N, CA and C atoms as a LAMMPS dump frame, in Angstrom:
ITEM: TIMESTEP
0
ITEM: NUMBER OF ATOMS
345
ITEM: BOX BOUNDS ff ff ff
-5.0000000000000000e+02 5.0000000000000000e+02
-5.0000000000000000e+02 5.0000000000000000e+02
-5.0000000000000000e+02 5.0000000000000000e+02
ITEM: ATOMS id mol type element x y z
1 1 1 N 363.209 61.08 228.096
2 1 2 C 362.908 59.653 228.168
3 1 3 C 361.418 59.403 228.444
4 2 1 N 360.845 60.253 229.283
5 2 2 C 359.433 60.085 229.614
6 2 3 C 358.549 60.347 228.397
7 3 1 N 358.973 61.266 227.547
8 3 2 C 358.227 61.578 226.332
9 3 3 C 358.191 60.37 225.401
10 4 1 N 359.321 59.698 225.274
11 4 2 C 359.391 58.499 224.432
12 4 3 C 358.48 57.413 224.989
13 5 1 N 358.492 57.257 226.31
14 5 2 C 357.636 56.261 226.958
15 5 3 C 356.164 56.558 226.693
16 6 1 N 355.77 57.817 226.846
17 6 2 C 354.369 58.191 226.625
18 6 3 C 353.967 58.01 225.16
19 7 1 N 354.872 58.333 224.244
20 7 2 C 354.57 58.141 222.824
21 7 3 C 354.444 56.653 222.491
22 8 1 N 355.336 55.837 223.047
23 8 2 C 355.266 54.389 222.811
24 8 3 C 353.977 53.809 223.377
25 9 1 N 353.584 54.3 224.545
26 9 2 C 352.339 53.834 225.153
27 9 3 C 351.131 54.23 224.311
28 10 1 N 351.155 55.441 223.765
29 10 2 C 350.064 55.901 222.908
30 10 3 C 349.988 55.069 221.635
31 11 1 N 351.134 54.802 221.044
32 11 2 C 351.179 53.978 219.827
33 11 3 C 350.655 52.576 220.123
34 12 1 N 351.078 51.995 221.252
35 12 2 C 350.597 50.665 221.642
36 12 3 C 349.088 50.662 221.822
37 13 1 N 348.568 51.694 222.47
38 13 2 C 347.116 51.785 222.69
39 13 3 C 346.369 51.82 221.348
40 14 1 N 346.849 52.618 220.395
41 14 2 C 346.198 52.692 219.086
42 14 3 C 346.273 51.352 218.347
43 15 1 N 347.421 50.702 218.416
44 15 2 C 347.569 49.407 217.746
45 15 3 C 346.603 48.387 218.342
46 16 1 N 346.522 48.35 219.671
47 16 2 C 345.625 47.395 220.341
48 16 3 C 344.17 47.712 220.025
49 17 1 N 343.797 48.985 220.066
50 17 2 C 342.407 49.354 219.776
51 17 3 C 342.04 49.019 218.335
52 18 1 N 342.937 49.297 217.392
53 18 2 C 342.673 48.972 215.994
54 18 3 C 342.577 47.462 215.793
55 19 1 N 343.5 46.717 216.402
56 19 2 C 343.493 45.257 216.276
57 19 3 C 342.238 44.657 216.891
58 20 1 N 341.815 45.214 218.017
59 20 2 C 340.592 44.74 218.665
60 20 3 C 339.391 44.961 217.76
61 21 1 N 339.3 46.155 217.198
62 21 2 C 338.192 46.438 216.273
63 21 3 C 338.228 45.514 215.066
64 22 1 N 339.423 45.246 214.558
65 22 2 C 339.57 44.369 213.398
66 22 3 C 339.116 42.945 213.729
67 23 1 N 339.537 42.432 214.89
68 23 2 C 339.121 41.087 215.293
69 23 3 C 337.612 41.012 215.482
70 24 1 N 337.03 42.032 216.098
71 24 2 C 335.582 42.028 216.292
72 24 3 C 334.842 42.155 214.961
73 25 1 N 335.397 42.916 214.028
74 25 2 C 334.798 43.01 212.7
75 25 3 C 334.827 41.656 211.997
76 26 1 N 335.953 40.941 212.11
77 26 2 C 336.034 39.601 211.529
78 26 3 C 334.965 38.691 212.136
79 27 1 N 334.803 38.759 213.451
80 27 2 C 333.79 37.948 214.119
81 27 3 C 332.393 38.266 213.625
82 28 1 N 332.101 39.547 213.452
83 28 2 C 330.787 39.965 212.966
84 28 3 C 330.567 39.476 211.534
85 29 1 N 331.592 39.631 210.689
86 29 2 C 331.472 39.178 209.29
87 29 3 C 331.222 37.673 209.215
88 30 1 N 331.945 36.909 210.025
89 30 2 C 331.767 35.459 210.047
90 30 3 C 330.351 35.101 210.502
91 31 1 N 329.868 35.793 211.518
92 31 2 C 328.537 35.506 212.037
93 31 3 C 327.454 35.834 211.011
94 32 1 N 327.57 36.963 210.34
95 32 2 C 326.582 37.339 209.323
96 32 3 C 326.629 36.363 208.147
97 33 1 N 327.842 36.023 207.695
98 33 2 C 327.994 35.067 206.595
99 33 3 C 327.362 33.72 206.965
100 34 1 N 327.634 33.268 208.187
101 34 2 C 327.084 31.987 208.648
102 34 3 C 325.567 32.039 208.74
103 35 1 N 325.029 33.154 209.204
104 35 2 C 323.574 33.285 209.313
105 35 3 C 322.926 33.223 207.933
106 36 1 N 323.496 33.913 206.973
107 36 2 C 322.948 33.891 205.607
108 36 3 C 323.052 32.485 205.014
109 37 1 N 324.212 31.867 205.193
110 37 2 C 324.423 30.505 204.686
111 37 3 C 323.437 29.528 205.347
112 38 1 N 323.243 29.675 206.644
113 38 2 C 322.32 28.794 207.36
114 38 3 C 320.883 29.01 206.902
115 39 1 N 320.534 30.245 206.622
116 39 2 C 319.188 30.522 206.133
117 39 3 C 318.951 29.845 204.788
118 40 1 N 319.96 29.879 203.94
119 40 2 C 319.85 29.205 202.638
120 40 3 C 319.691 27.697 202.836
121 41 1 N 320.476 27.119 203.758
122 41 2 C 320.336 25.69 204.056
123 41 3 C 318.956 25.391 204.639
124 42 1 N 318.421 26.311 205.425
125 42 2 C 317.087 26.123 205.995
126 42 3 C 316.044 26.085 204.894
127 43 1 N 316.196 26.966 203.891
128 43 2 C 315.264 26.965 202.767
129 43 3 C 315.327 25.651 201.992
130 44 1 N 316.513 25.049 201.947
131 44 2 C 316.696 23.782 201.241
132 44 3 C 316.343 22.574 202.106
133 45 1 N 315.94 22.819 203.346
134 45 2 C 315.58 21.759 204.308
135 45 3 C 316.749 20.804 204.576
136 46 1 N 317.944 21.349 204.692
137 46 2 C 319.146 20.555 204.952
138 46 3 C 319.218 20.213 206.439
139 47 1 N 319.581 18.971 206.748
140 47 2 C 319.658 18.521 208.137
141 47 3 C 320.873 19.065 208.885
142 48 1 N 321.875 19.502 208.165
143 48 2 C 323.115 19.934 208.819
144 48 3 C 323.11 21.411 209.195
145 49 1 N 321.958 22.055 209.142
146 49 2 C 321.884 23.491 209.406
147 49 3 C 322.362 23.845 210.822
148 50 1 N 321.965 23.062 211.812
149 50 2 C 322.355 23.363 213.195
150 50 3 C 323.858 23.246 213.382
151 51 1 N 324.462 22.262 212.741
152 51 2 C 325.906 22.076 212.836
153 51 3 C 326.647 23.241 212.188
154 52 1 N 326.215 23.644 211.017
155 52 2 C 326.854 24.749 210.306
156 52 3 C 326.718 26.048 211.102
157 53 1 N 325.54 26.292 211.638
158 53 2 C 325.311 27.502 212.418
159 53 3 C 326.143 27.498 213.698
160 54 1 N 326.192 26.373 214.373
161 54 2 C 326.974 26.285 215.613
162 54 3 C 328.469 26.476 215.345
163 55 1 N 328.964 25.911 214.264
164 55 2 C 330.38 26.078 213.93
165 55 3 C 330.703 27.54 213.601
166 56 1 N 329.817 28.196 212.885
167 56 2 C 330.027 29.606 212.558
168 56 3 C 329.992 30.493 213.79
169 57 1 N 329.05 30.216 214.686
170 57 2 C 328.964 30.99 215.928
171 57 3 C 330.214 30.769 216.768
172 58 1 N 330.679 29.524 216.838
173 58 2 C 331.885 29.229 217.617
174 58 3 C 333.098 29.975 217.057
175 59 1 N 333.238 29.983 215.75
176 59 2 C 334.368 30.686 215.136
177 59 3 C 334.266 32.194 215.364
178 60 1 N 333.07 32.747 215.231
179 60 2 C 332.875 34.18 215.477
180 60 3 C 333.206 34.522 216.935
181 61 1 N 332.794 33.653 217.855
182 61 2 C 333.104 33.881 219.27
183 61 3 C 334.602 33.843 219.541
184 62 1 N 335.319 32.997 218.836
185 62 2 C 336.778 32.931 219.012
186 62 3 C 337.416 34.259 218.626
187 63 1 N 336.966 34.864 217.545
188 63 2 C 337.497 36.167 217.146
189 63 3 C 337.137 37.237 218.173
190 64 1 N 335.894 37.217 218.646
191 64 2 C 335.478 38.192 219.656
192 64 3 C 336.272 38.004 220.95
193 65 1 N 336.523 36.76 221.307
194 65 2 C 337.311 36.476 222.508
195 65 3 C 338.743 36.981 222.346
196 66 1 N 339.299 36.839 221.152
197 66 2 C 340.628 37.377 220.877
198 66 3 C 340.673 38.884 221.063
199 67 1 N 339.64 39.573 220.651
200 67 2 C 339.551 41.016 220.851
201 67 3 C 339.514 41.387 222.322
202 68 1 N 338.778 40.611 223.102
203 68 2 C 338.704 40.877 224.543
204 68 3 C 340.052 40.64 225.22
205 69 1 N 340.75 39.606 224.803
206 69 2 C 342.07 39.335 225.38
207 69 3 C 343.023 40.486 225.056
208 70 1 N 342.954 40.985 223.833
209 70 2 C 343.788 42.138 223.47
210 70 3 C 343.471 43.357 224.314
211 71 1 N 342.214 43.545 224.643
212 71 2 C 341.824 44.698 225.461
213 71 3 C 342.49 44.676 226.829
214 72 1 N 342.791 43.496 227.328
215 72 2 C 343.419 43.415 228.652
216 72 3 C 344.808 44.046 228.661
217 73 1 N 345.416 44.214 227.501
218 73 2 C 346.755 44.805 227.419
219 73 3 C 346.733 46.265 227.847
220 74 1 N 345.674 46.981 227.533
221 74 2 C 345.633 48.417 227.789
222 74 3 C 344.742 48.812 228.967
223 75 1 N 344.346 47.854 229.769
224 75 2 C 343.487 48.14 230.915
225 75 3 C 344.287 48.897 231.976
226 76 1 N 343.67 49.906 232.546
227 76 2 C 344.336 50.761 233.535
228 76 3 C 343.92 50.463 234.975
229 77 1 N 342.673 50.06 235.182
230 77 2 C 342.156 49.903 236.543
231 77 3 C 341.676 48.476 236.778
232 78 1 N 341.651 48.105 238.047
233 78 2 C 341.208 46.765 238.428
234 78 3 C 339.745 46.536 238.089
235 79 1 N 338.935 47.578 238.181
236 79 2 C 337.508 47.432 237.867
237 79 3 C 337.33 47.059 236.394
238 80 1 N 338.099 47.727 235.517
239 80 2 C 338.033 47.394 234.096
240 80 3 C 338.489 45.967 233.851
241 81 1 N 339.55 45.576 234.537
242 81 2 C 340.072 44.216 234.379
243 81 3 C 339.046 43.19 234.845
244 82 1 N 338.339 43.494 235.928
245 82 2 C 337.289 42.596 236.415
246 82 3 C 336.165 42.437 235.416
247 83 1 N 335.754 43.555 234.809
248 83 2 C 334.692 43.507 233.801
249 83 3 C 335.153 42.703 232.593
250 84 1 N 336.373 42.968 232.127
251 84 2 C 336.903 42.212 230.982
252 84 3 C 337.031 40.733 231.317
253 85 1 N 337.464 40.437 232.538
254 85 2 C 337.575 39.036 232.956
255 85 3 C 336.228 38.336 232.931
256 86 1 N 335.2 39.028 233.398
257 86 2 C 333.849 38.446 233.384
258 86 3 C 333.374 38.211 231.954
259 87 1 N 333.636 39.173 231.068
260 87 2 C 333.253 39.023 229.658
261 87 3 C 333.982 37.839 229.038
262 88 1 N 335.28 37.732 229.33
263 88 2 C 336.064 36.618 228.781
264 88 3 C 335.535 35.29 229.293
265 89 1 N 335.209 35.207 230.585
266 89 2 C 334.66 33.964 231.138
267 89 3 C 333.324 33.599 230.5
268 90 1 N 332.467 34.581 230.308
269 90 2 C 331.171 34.31 229.678
270 90 3 C 331.328 33.834 228.239
271 91 1 N 332.205 34.495 227.503
272 91 2 C 332.41 34.085 226.109
273 91 3 C 333.076 32.717 226.032
274 92 1 N 333.982 32.441 226.959
275 92 2 C 334.622 31.123 226.979
276 92 3 C 333.589 30.044 227.309
277 93 1 N 332.696 30.337 228.252
278 93 2 C 331.639 29.381 228.591
279 93 3 C 330.721 29.14 227.397
280 94 1 N 330.371 30.21 226.691
281 94 2 C 329.546 30.064 225.488
282 94 3 C 330.254 29.215 224.44
283 95 1 N 331.54 29.466 224.258
284 95 2 C 332.313 28.691 223.295
285 95 3 C 332.328 27.217 223.679
286 96 1 N 332.528 26.94 224.966
287 96 2 C 332.522 25.558 225.442
288 96 3 C 331.17 24.893 225.167
289 97 1 N 330.079 25.59 225.476
290 97 2 C 328.751 25.025 225.245
291 97 3 C 328.477 24.801 223.76
292 98 1 N 328.927 25.721 222.934
293 98 2 C 328.705 25.566 221.494
294 98 3 C 329.516 24.397 220.95
295 99 1 N 330.758 24.238 221.433
296 99 2 C 331.558 23.091 220.983
297 99 3 C 330.921 21.773 221.432
298 100 1 N 330.335 21.761 222.616
299 100 2 C 329.622 20.575 223.1
300 100 3 C 328.429 20.291 222.183
301 101 1 N 327.715 21.343 221.805
302 101 2 C 326.573 21.197 220.892
303 101 3 C 327.032 20.686 219.526
304 102 1 N 328.156 21.185 219.037
305 102 2 C 328.695 20.731 217.748
306 102 3 C 329.004 19.241 217.807
307 103 1 N 329.64 18.817 218.9
308 103 2 C 329.982 17.403 219.061
309 103 3 C 328.728 16.526 219.054
310 104 1 N 327.705 16.947 219.774
311 104 2 C 326.462 16.182 219.822
312 104 3 C 325.734 16.198 218.479
313 105 1 N 325.778 17.318 217.798
314 105 2 C 325.111 17.416 216.495
315 105 3 C 325.799 16.522 215.473
316 106 1 N 327.134 16.451 215.528
317 106 2 C 327.862 15.561 214.619
318 106 3 C 327.476 14.111 214.869
319 107 1 N 327.33 13.742 216.152
320 107 2 C 326.915 12.379 216.484
321 107 3 C 325.529 12.087 215.924
322 108 1 N 324.605 13.062 216.062
323 108 2 C 323.249 12.862 215.559
324 108 3 C 323.219 12.708 214.041
325 109 1 N 324.057 13.48 213.36
326 109 2 C 324.085 13.39 211.893
327 109 3 C 324.725 12.095 211.417
328 110 1 N 325.64 11.527 212.191
329 110 2 C 326.309 10.279 211.806
330 110 3 C 325.47 9.055 212.134
331 111 1 N 324.577 9.138 213.111
332 111 2 C 323.762 7.984 213.521
333 111 3 C 322.913 7.399 212.396
334 112 1 N 322.185 8.239 211.63
335 112 2 C 321.383 7.647 210.545
336 112 3 C 322.251 6.943 209.499
337 113 1 N 323.472 7.403 209.298
338 113 2 C 324.364 6.764 208.321
339 113 3 C 324.813 5.386 208.807
340 114 1 N 324.973 5.258 210.12
341 114 2 C 325.431 3.987 210.696
342 114 3 C 324.332 2.933 210.759
343 115 1 N 323.091 3.341 210.716
344 115 2 C 321.964 2.399 210.837
345 115 3 C 321.641 1.729 209.541
């Protein structure tokens, strides 16, 4: 019975590690795509560049945050959990600030249309 438990735990660890890497890869791809897209908008002198960049960063952070949450499944020690908790709090704070920036940027872009 203990052998089955250890094998199941090993399989779970591999699944979580692979899923975490996949989520972080998605976040990286989104961030790179957004950066390239924003650079193109910058070359065109588009006013919505900050909004597009902020939305892309926010989405990339959501994927990275998902990876960190998955990592908590396989944590063994309290010290690791504390470090992961701090990382999650920092990324959540960044996400909150970016969403606040997105909201303000949308207001700024709508103001000239209303005038």
